[in-house]
N, CA, C and O of each residue as an XYZ file, in Angstrom:
616
protein
N     -67.522    -30.880    131.550
C     -67.531    -31.936    130.867
C     -68.842    -32.558    130.964
O     -69.378    -32.775    132.051
N     -69.465    -32.903    129.633
C     -70.722    -33.610    129.448
C     -70.854    -34.737    129.958
O     -69.878    -35.481    130.057
N     -72.053    -35.092    130.379
C     -72.657    -36.525    130.578
C     -72.382    -37.609    129.525
O     -72.240    -38.826    129.639
N     -72.361    -37.032    128.783
C     -71.719    -38.277    127.609
C     -70.222    -38.243    127.697
O     -69.643    -39.283    128.011
N     -69.586    -37.228    127.468
C     -67.795    -37.220    127.609
C     -67.888    -38.210    129.098
O     -67.194    -39.225    129.043
N     -68.423    -38.067    129.982
C     -68.093    -39.228    131.273
C     -68.613    -40.565    130.678
O     -67.801    -41.402    130.283
N     -69.594    -40.724    130.625
C     -69.914    -41.985    130.217
C     -68.895    -42.913    129.188
O     -68.611    -44.107    129.279
N     -68.444    -41.863    128.144
C     -67.441    -42.449    127.138
C     -66.201    -42.823    128.275
O     -65.771    -43.934    128.588
N     -65.922    -41.887    128.614
C     -64.449    -42.034    129.637
C     -64.701    -43.237    130.493
O     -63.732    -43.991    130.574
N     -65.657    -43.553    131.079
C     -65.907    -44.661    132.543
C     -66.091    -45.931    131.570
O     -65.578    -47.008    131.875
N     -66.693    -45.801    130.621
C     -67.352    -46.899    129.583
C     -65.650    -47.370    129.083
O     -65.434    -48.559    129.315
N     -64.946    -46.921    128.708
C     -64.042    -47.272    128.059
C     -63.039    -47.707    129.043
O     -62.125    -48.382    128.569
N     -62.995    -47.428    130.548
C     -62.280    -48.422    131.658
C     -62.649    -49.883    131.313
O     -61.596    -50.480    131.090
N     -63.569    -50.588    131.195
C     -64.240    -51.890    130.664
C     -63.449    -52.389    129.642
O     -62.814    -53.437    129.763
N     -63.448    -51.561    128.432
C     -62.706    -52.008    127.031
C     -61.221    -52.083    127.380
O     -60.659    -52.987    126.762
N     -60.467    -51.417    128.159
C     -59.490    -51.382    128.198
C     -58.967    -52.302    129.193
O     -57.749    -52.459    129.277
N     -59.874    -53.008    130.057
C     -59.607    -53.891    131.117
C     -59.700    -55.525    130.139
O     -59.200    -56.594    130.489
N     -60.455    -55.262    128.938
C     -60.797    -56.334    128.089
C     -59.389    -56.435    127.744
O     -58.783    -57.456    128.071
N     -58.839    -55.568    127.166
C     -57.615    -55.389    126.376
C     -56.561    -56.036    127.253
O     -55.797    -56.836    126.713
N     -56.437    -55.780    128.530
C     -55.405    -56.234    129.070
C     -55.474    -57.570    129.630
O     -54.491    -58.286    129.818
N     -56.864    -57.923    129.928
C     -57.306    -59.440    129.991
C     -56.774    -60.367    129.104
O     -55.955    -61.267    129.290
N     -57.366    -60.007    128.118
C     -56.652    -60.422    126.793
C     -55.344    -61.148    126.630
O     -54.908    -62.292    126.503
N     -54.907    -59.789    126.707
C     -53.121    -60.110    126.856
C     -52.713    -60.762    127.635
O     -52.193    -61.848    127.380
N     -52.838    -60.271    128.819
C     -52.167    -60.740    130.100
C     -52.521    -62.387    130.367
O     -51.685    -63.265    130.580
N     -53.758    -62.525    130.305
C     -54.042    -64.146    130.707
C     -53.686    -64.936    129.484
O     -53.377    -66.108    129.697
N     -53.671    -64.503    128.208
C     -53.096    -65.650    127.222
C     -51.689    -65.581    127.360
O     -51.090    -66.570    126.937
N     -50.870    -64.486    127.940
C     -49.321    -64.711    127.958
C     -49.205    -65.388    129.134
O     -48.208    -66.099    129.256
N     -49.865    -65.343    129.886
C     -49.746    -66.264    131.103
C     -49.763    -67.654    131.162
O     -49.136    -68.400    131.913
N     -50.804    -67.992    130.005
C     -51.174    -69.206    129.843
C     -49.806    -69.827    128.832
O     -49.252    -70.890    129.112
N     -49.494    -69.172    127.924
C     -48.395    -69.467    127.146
C     -47.025    -69.182    127.761
O     -46.065    -69.294    126.999
N     -46.801    -68.839    128.992
C     -45.428    -68.688    129.706
C     -45.438    -69.870    130.176
O     -44.596    -70.722    129.896
N     -46.559    -70.052    131.066
C     -46.749    -71.728    131.887
C     -46.457    -72.870    130.971
O     -45.817    -73.861    131.323
N     -47.004    -72.669    129.659
C     -46.897    -73.592    128.793
C     -45.563    -73.965    128.227
O     -45.107    -75.098    128.071
N     -45.041    -72.854    127.959
C     -43.741    -72.795    127.727
C     -42.553    -73.428    128.755
O     -41.702    -74.249    128.414
N     -42.705    -72.867    130.028
C     -41.722    -73.360    131.010
C     -41.929    -74.865    131.324
O     -40.927    -75.569    131.450
N     -43.001    -75.330    131.439
C     -43.320    -76.636    131.869
C     -42.735    -77.618    130.651
O     -42.144    -78.697    130.667
N     -43.170    -76.754    129.622
C     -42.639    -77.984    128.775
C     -41.152    -77.985    128.491
O     -40.586    -78.960    127.997
N     -40.606    -76.983    128.784
C     -39.262    -76.547    128.726
C     -38.765    -77.534    129.283
O     -38.119    -78.334    128.606
N     -38.960    -77.741    130.794
C     -38.539    -78.391    132.037
C     -38.403    -79.991    131.335
O     -37.425    -80.722    131.488
N     -39.500    -80.287    130.625
C     -39.457    -81.538    130.148
C     -38.883    -81.893    128.990
O     -38.757    -83.069    128.650
N     -38.545    -81.030    128.392
C     -37.364    -81.069    127.155
C     -36.131    -81.171    127.676
O     -35.437    -82.133    127.351
N     -35.638    -80.184    128.588
C     -34.487    -80.746    129.331
C     -34.202    -81.659    130.545
O     -33.096    -81.735    131.080
N     -34.962    -82.133    130.813
C     -34.510    -83.371    131.333
C     -34.597    -84.824    130.284
O     -33.895    -85.831    130.378
N     -35.482    -84.601    129.479
C     -35.721    -85.463    128.179
C     -34.612    -85.423    127.516
O     -34.184    -86.473    127.037
N     -33.742    -83.927    127.300
C     -32.445    -84.279    126.367
C     -31.455    -84.803    127.031
O     -30.523    -85.121    126.292
N     -31.279    -85.035    128.226
C     -30.237    -85.763    129.033
C     -30.399    -87.314    128.788
O     -29.437    -87.935    129.240
N     -31.489    -88.212    128.115
C     -31.711    -89.324    127.871
C     -31.065    -89.682    126.400
O     -30.218    -90.515    126.077
N     -31.939    -88.543    125.510
C     -32.017    -88.767    124.318
C     -31.707    -87.485    123.669
O     -32.701    -86.758    123.658
N     -30.739    -86.993    123.162
C     -30.178    -85.394    122.742
C     -30.648    -85.581    121.409
O     -30.428    -84.490    120.883
N     -31.240    -86.432    120.436
C     -31.676    -86.633    119.198
C     -32.808    -86.016    119.128
O     -33.021    -85.266    118.176
N     -33.670    -86.193    120.033
C     -35.351    -86.111    120.194
C     -35.710    -84.453    120.615
O     -36.882    -84.087    120.699
N     -34.565    -83.518    120.865
C     -34.763    -82.661    121.358
C     -35.816    -81.346    120.347
O     -36.673    -80.576    120.778
N     -35.322    -81.521    118.978
C     -35.910    -80.802    118.004
C     -37.431    -81.497    117.983
O     -38.451    -80.808    117.972
N     -37.439    -82.756    117.981
C     -39.055    -83.021    117.489
C     -39.838    -83.034    118.948
O     -41.001    -83.426    119.042
N     -39.171    -82.626    119.917
C     -40.059    -82.382    121.176
C     -40.171    -80.770    121.318
O     -40.441    -80.304    122.425
N     -40.017    -80.132    120.487
C     -40.263    -78.605    120.559
C     -41.448    -78.240    120.279
O     -41.671    -77.037    120.421
N     -42.329    -78.925    119.907
C     -43.683    -78.812    119.408
C     -44.629    -78.079    120.416
O     -45.269    -77.046    120.217
N     -44.571    -78.854    121.544
C     -45.267    -77.853    123.045
C     -45.123    -76.626    122.843
O     -46.116    -75.936    122.612
N     -44.049    -76.164    122.878
C     -43.234    -75.133    123.005
C     -43.912    -73.722    122.225
O     -44.135    -72.611    122.707
N     -44.179    -74.327    120.599
C     -44.499    -73.681    119.588
C     -46.005    -73.347    119.990
O     -46.420    -72.195    120.117
N     -46.843    -74.598    120.191
C     -48.239    -74.536    120.646
C     -48.630    -73.744    121.630
O     -49.812    -73.412    121.711
N     -47.577    -73.267    122.643
C     -47.946    -72.347    124.011
C     -47.771    -70.791    123.554
O     -48.274    -69.811    124.104
N     -46.827    -70.822    122.265
C     -46.491    -69.584    122.287
C     -47.449    -69.373    120.973
O     -47.034    -68.549    120.157
N     -48.435    -69.898    120.745
C     -49.501    -69.622    120.049
C     -50.471    -68.783    120.683
O     -50.995    -67.818    120.126
N     -50.715    -69.178    121.910
C     -51.453    -68.589    122.735
C     -51.274    -67.125    122.886
O     -52.200    -66.321    122.786
N     -49.906    -66.785    123.157
C     -49.674    -65.414    123.466
C     -50.106    -64.371    122.062
O     -50.391    -63.175    122.128
N     -50.044    -65.342    120.655
C     -50.174    -64.249    119.481
C     -51.909    -64.387    119.763
O     -52.269    -63.328    119.248
N     -53.082    -64.997    120.227
C     -54.354    -64.988    120.177
C     -54.823    -63.858    121.109
O     -55.779    -63.127    120.854
N     -53.995    -63.779    122.307
C     -54.328    -62.825    123.118
C     -53.843    -61.160    122.321
O     -54.519    -60.136    122.417
N     -52.372    -61.303    121.479
C     -52.070    -60.108    121.161
C     -53.415    -59.709    119.910
O     -53.900    -58.579    119.856
N     -53.824    -60.751    119.063
C     -54.714    -60.471    118.447
C     -55.881    -59.610    118.709
O     -56.391    -58.697    118.058
N     -56.209    -60.245    120.035
C     -57.584    -59.682    120.346
C     -57.174    -58.304    121.060
O     -57.989    -57.383    121.026
N     -56.373    -58.191    121.478
C     -56.176    -56.954    122.083
C     -55.863    -55.622    121.095
O     -56.174    -54.471    121.399
N     -55.084    -56.077    119.670
C     -55.332    -55.159    118.901
C     -56.538    -54.747    118.111
O     -56.729    -53.690    117.510
N     -57.251    -55.710    118.224
C     -58.642    -55.555    117.641
C     -59.350    -54.876    118.528
O     -60.064    -54.013    118.017
N     -59.421    -54.999    120.096
C     -60.238    -54.615    120.926
C     -59.975    -52.678    120.963
O     -60.841    -51.810    121.062
N     -58.271    -52.500    120.827
C     -58.159    -51.363    120.992
C     -58.388    -50.384    119.789
O     -58.405    -49.153    119.798
N     -58.530    -51.105    118.939
C     -58.677    -50.363    117.569
C     -60.506    -49.627    117.705
O     -60.924    -48.545    117.292
N     -61.217    -50.710    118.422
C     -63.110    -50.185    118.549
C     -62.950    -49.150    119.660
O     -64.072    -48.654    119.764
N     -61.982    -48.453    120.714
C     -62.425    -47.794    121.321
C     -62.549    -46.318    120.676
O     -61.440    -45.918    120.320
N     -63.502    -45.475    120.447
C     -63.491    -44.322    120.198
C     -64.454    -43.211    121.199
O     -64.775    -43.394    122.373
N     -64.826    -41.882    120.219
C     -65.713    -41.273    121.136
C     -67.032    -41.635    121.371
O     -67.722    -41.245    122.312
N     -67.331    -42.333    120.556
C     -68.878    -42.893    120.338
C     -69.081    -44.343    121.645
O     -70.047    -45.105    121.611
N     -68.167    -44.423    122.491
C     -67.836    -45.730    123.133
C     -69.114    -45.662    124.295
O     -69.454    -44.572    124.755
N     -69.693    -46.777    124.659
C     -70.832    -46.623    125.694
C     -70.348    -48.161    126.519
O     -69.495    -48.974    126.164
N     -71.223    -48.174    127.690
C     -71.047    -48.901    128.477
C     -71.577    -50.362    127.793
O     -70.763    -51.257    128.018
N     -72.347    -50.653    127.281
C     -72.267    -51.645    126.455
C     -71.497    -52.595    125.400
O     -71.489    -53.822    125.302
N     -70.774    -51.467    124.553
C     -69.508    -51.676    124.162
C     -68.350    -52.345    124.878
O     -67.911    -53.465    124.620
N     -67.895    -51.475    125.852
C     -67.290    -51.609    127.239
C     -67.662    -53.019    127.664
O     -66.678    -53.758    127.654
N     -68.539    -53.478    127.951
C     -68.915    -54.904    128.583
C     -68.733    -55.528    127.751
O     -67.973    -56.418    128.133
N     -69.115    -55.718    126.126
C     -68.590    -56.620    125.366
C     -67.179    -57.028    124.963
O     -66.753    -58.111    124.561
N     -66.527    -55.777    125.198
C     -65.231    -55.695    125.202
C     -64.280    -56.542    126.403
O     -63.306    -57.278    126.248
N     -64.866    -56.187    127.421
C     -64.410    -56.770    128.852
C     -64.741    -58.435    128.691
O     -64.000    -59.315    129.131
N     -65.766    -58.625    128.106
C     -66.251    -60.343    128.221
C     -65.669    -60.864    126.806
O     -65.633    -62.079    126.616
N     -65.190    -59.929    125.757
C     -64.365    -60.750    124.790
C     -62.540    -60.921    125.327
O     -61.864    -61.911    125.047
N     -62.108    -59.914    125.996
C     -60.849    -60.132    126.366
C     -60.879    -61.531    127.468
O     -60.149    -62.521    127.432
N     -61.789    -61.265    128.256
C     -61.566    -62.291    129.356
C     -61.806    -63.499    128.808
O     -61.117    -64.384    129.315
N     -62.742    -63.953    127.714
C     -62.816    -65.165    126.924
C     -61.713    -65.465    126.600
O     -61.035    -66.437    126.933
N     -61.422    -64.353    125.710
C     -59.905    -65.116    124.834
C     -58.589    -65.626    125.944
O     -57.985    -66.697    125.995
N     -58.442    -64.276    126.837
C     -57.410    -64.507    127.983
C     -57.721    -65.806    128.752
O     -56.902    -66.716    128.879
N     -58.776    -65.816    129.176
C     -59.112    -67.305    130.327
C     -58.837    -68.412    129.558
O     -57.977    -69.215    129.921
N     -59.570    -68.578    128.365
C     -59.554    -69.877    127.387
C     -58.091    -70.071    127.145
O     -57.780    -71.257    127.032
N     -56.968    -69.082    127.020
C     -55.763    -69.531    126.648
C     -54.540    -69.781    127.943
O     -53.471    -70.391    127.946
N     -55.228    -69.047    128.925
C     -54.877    -69.662    130.004
C     -54.621    -71.221    130.402
O     -53.626    -71.883    130.698
N     -55.998    -71.475    130.263
C     -56.670    -73.308    130.581
C     -55.871    -73.726    129.448
O     -55.191    -74.718    129.709
N     -55.716    -73.196    128.055
C     -55.154    -74.194    127.167
C     -53.648    -74.179    127.283
O     -53.022    -75.145    126.846
N     -52.975    -73.093    127.872
C     -51.670    -73.052    128.413
C     -51.222    -74.354    129.577
O     -50.330    -75.201    129.518
N     -52.187    -74.094    130.535
C     -52.140    -75.203    131.567
C     -51.658    -76.299    131.281
O     -50.573    -76.753    131.647
N     -52.671    -76.911    130.419
C     -53.047    -78.158    129.328
C     -51.641    -78.594    128.574
O     -50.961    -79.584    128.844
N     -51.397    -77.650    127.612
C     -50.180    -77.754    126.989
C     -49.344    -77.930    127.893
O     -48.890    -79.073    127.849
N     -48.700    -76.969    129.152
C     -47.532    -77.365    129.846
C     -47.597    -78.778    130.178
O     -46.649    -79.546    130.009
N     -48.774    -79.126    130.671
C     -48.658    -80.431    131.673
C     -48.693    -81.910    130.874
O     -48.414    -82.993    131.388
N     -49.101    -81.680    129.514
C     -49.070    -82.595    128.288
C     -47.849    -82.808    127.749
O     -47.352    -83.917    127.554
N     -47.253    -81.536    127.455
C     -46.083    -81.282    126.975
C     -44.915    -81.981    127.878
O     -44.211    -82.912    127.487
N     -44.840    -81.348    129.179
C     -44.194    -82.299    130.192
C     -43.828    -83.459    130.241
O     -42.653    -83.815    130.153
N     -44.972    -84.328    130.416
C     -45.450    -85.902    130.355
C     -44.895    -86.182    128.966
O     -43.796    -86.731    128.881
N     -45.540    -85.861    127.923
C     -45.440    -86.477    126.962
C     -43.982    -86.608    126.465
O     -43.508    -87.722    126.241
N     -43.250    -85.440    126.286
C     -41.854    -85.471    125.597
C     -41.092    -86.350    126.852
O     -40.136    -86.988    126.411
N     -41.265    -86.485    128.011
C     -40.578    -87.425    129.046
C     -40.622    -88.759    128.347
O     -39.710    -89.498    127.976
N     -42.279    -88.893    128.250
C     -42.622    -90.366    127.490
C     -41.950    -91.081    126.392
O     -41.614    -92.238    126.138
N     -41.867    -89.411    125.607
C     -41.517    -89.922    124.133
C     -40.039    -90.465    124.467
O     -39.777    -91.475    123.814
N     -39.056    -90.058    125.289
C     -38.009    -90.380    125.625
C     -37.928    -92.038    125.904
O     -37.110    -92.927    125.666
N     -39.015    -91.957    126.432
C     -39.036    -93.974    126.762
C     -39.854    -94.729    125.549
O     -39.790    -95.958    125.511
N     -40.273    -94.346    125.008
C     -41.347    -94.980    123.650
C     -41.899    -94.271    123.001
O     -42.902    -93.644    123.342
N     -41.311    -94.222    121.844
C     -41.073    -93.273    120.905
C     -42.868    -93.421    120.088
O     -43.198    -92.507    119.332
N     -43.762    -94.473    120.309
C     -44.612    -94.597    119.654
C     -45.887    -93.793    120.080
O     -46.961    -93.704    119.485
N     -45.505    -93.247    121.230
C     -46.516    -92.049    122.192
C     -46.229    -90.809    121.202
O     -47.035    -89.922    121.484
N     -45.777    -90.599    120.639
C     -45.332    -89.001    120.106
C     -46.805    -88.853    119.183
O     -47.559    -87.882    119.233
N     -46.959    -89.871    118.482
C     -48.619    -89.175    117.798
C     -49.635    -88.911    118.648
O     -50.318    -87.950    118.295
N     -50.083    -89.636    120.014
C     -50.752    -89.385    120.943
C     -50.662    -88.211    121.809
O     -51.612    -87.644    122.349
N     -49.316    -87.875    121.892
C     -48.840    -86.309    122.632
C     -49.622    -85.270    121.454
O     -50.463    -84.420    121.749
N     -49.228    -85.504    120.350
C     -49.622    -84.274    119.330
C     -50.902    -83.968    119.465
O     -51.340    -82.861    119.777
N     -51.737    -85.275    119.155
C     -53.107    -85.044    119.262
C     -53.810    -84.661    120.682
O     -54.769    -83.897    120.573
N     -53.504    -85.042    121.864
C     -53.858    -84.207    122.785
C     -53.409    -83.096    122.797
O     -54.117    -82.365    123.490
N     -52.176    -82.359    122.168
C     -51.980    -81.092    122.251
C     -52.840    -80.301    121.562
O     -53.348    -79.286    122.040
N     -53.105    -80.867    120.040
C     -53.940    -80.291    119.322
C     -55.353    -79.959    119.912
O     -55.910    -78.949    119.483
N     -56.103    -80.876    121.048
C     -57.099    -80.424    121.447
C     -57.115    -79.462    122.603
O     -58.031    -78.730    122.977
N     -55.731    -79.646    123.159
C     -55.819    -78.290    124.280
C     -55.463    -76.991    123.242
O     -55.775    -75.849    123.578
N     -55.032    -77.169    122.422
C     -54.720    -75.591    121.560
C     -56.152    -75.218    121.360
O     -56.607    -74.124    121.694
N     -56.767    -76.072    120.861
C     -58.433    -75.869    120.445
C     -58.975    -75.044    121.422
O     -59.725    -74.113    121.130
N     -58.558    -75.395    122.887
C     -59.716    -74.559    123.878
C     -58.943    -73.208    123.538
O     -59.839    -72.538    123.025
N     -57.982    -72.556    123.532
C     -57.485    -71.227    123.146
C     -58.195    -70.681    122.084
O     -58.798    -69.612    122.178
N     -58.144    -71.520    120.843
C     -59.033    -71.540    119.412
C     -60.098    -70.853    119.708
O     -60.332    -69.663    119.496
N     -60.900    -71.863    120.340
C     -62.262    -71.642    120.942
C     -62.583    -70.096    121.121
O     -63.437    -69.410    120.558
N     -61.566    -69.733    122.150
C     -61.675    -68.522    123.100
C     -61.627    -67.503    122.184
O     -62.451    -66.588    122.184
N     -60.421    -67.624    121.143
C     -60.298    -66.397    120.229
C     -61.577    -66.224    118.969
O     -61.672    -65.126    118.420
N     -62.511    -67.339    118.568
C     -63.313    -67.080    117.759
C     -64.355    -66.423    118.764
O     -65.058    -65.493    118.368
N     -64.450    -66.869    119.969
C     -65.672    -66.230    120.621
C     -65.054    -64.510    121.005
O     -65.911    -63.639    121.157
N     -64.131    -64.277    121.088
C     -63.876    -63.216    121.464
C     -64.080    -62.096    120.349
O     -64.575    -60.979    120.501
N     -63.585    -62.664    119.218
C     -63.420    -61.970    117.898
C     -64.871    -61.594    117.359
O     -65.009    -60.726    116.498
N     -66.027    -62.342    117.948
C     -67.627    -62.478    117.572
C     -67.986    -61.231    118.445
O     -68.674    -60.300    118.027
N     -67.410    -61.314    119.790
C     -67.960    -60.388    121.088
C     -67.636    -58.995    120.673
O     -68.420    -58.065    120.866
N     -66.250    -58.832    119.991
C     -65.908    -57.707    119.503
C     -66.211    -56.618    118.869
O     -65.923    -55.427    118.988
N     -67.118    -57.520    117.870
C     -67.922    -56.757    116.660
C     -69.035    -55.685    117.216
O     -69.717    -55.036    116.423
């Protein structure tokens, strides 16, 4: 085995860790956001069952975070080839961590806001627009990570 083959073999470890990081952390954020918001919806549904479908917005937004991780993972896995080196491996690791950790943070924010927001919406429906705006800003954190991850993957 030549030195070039070994370099590509070991460098690809970092690329694959970036792929795993993007998918795992993004899905952790999506799962937390979905679970936490789902608990709030279940609690709110007891008081006002007619608001359940209106309150599913945080769950949809949390699910999008998992899609961000999937997009970055697919982009990164297509970049690993025979000419892979450490620079590409480090860039792809940074890309995966950027997307994954940003989505994790966004999922935490969406879960907390979604839980409190849908419960508050059951008591005062005027809070709905404010909840949506806060959720949009929380989702933007994951989107920022996705954009930078795509730039880093090039």
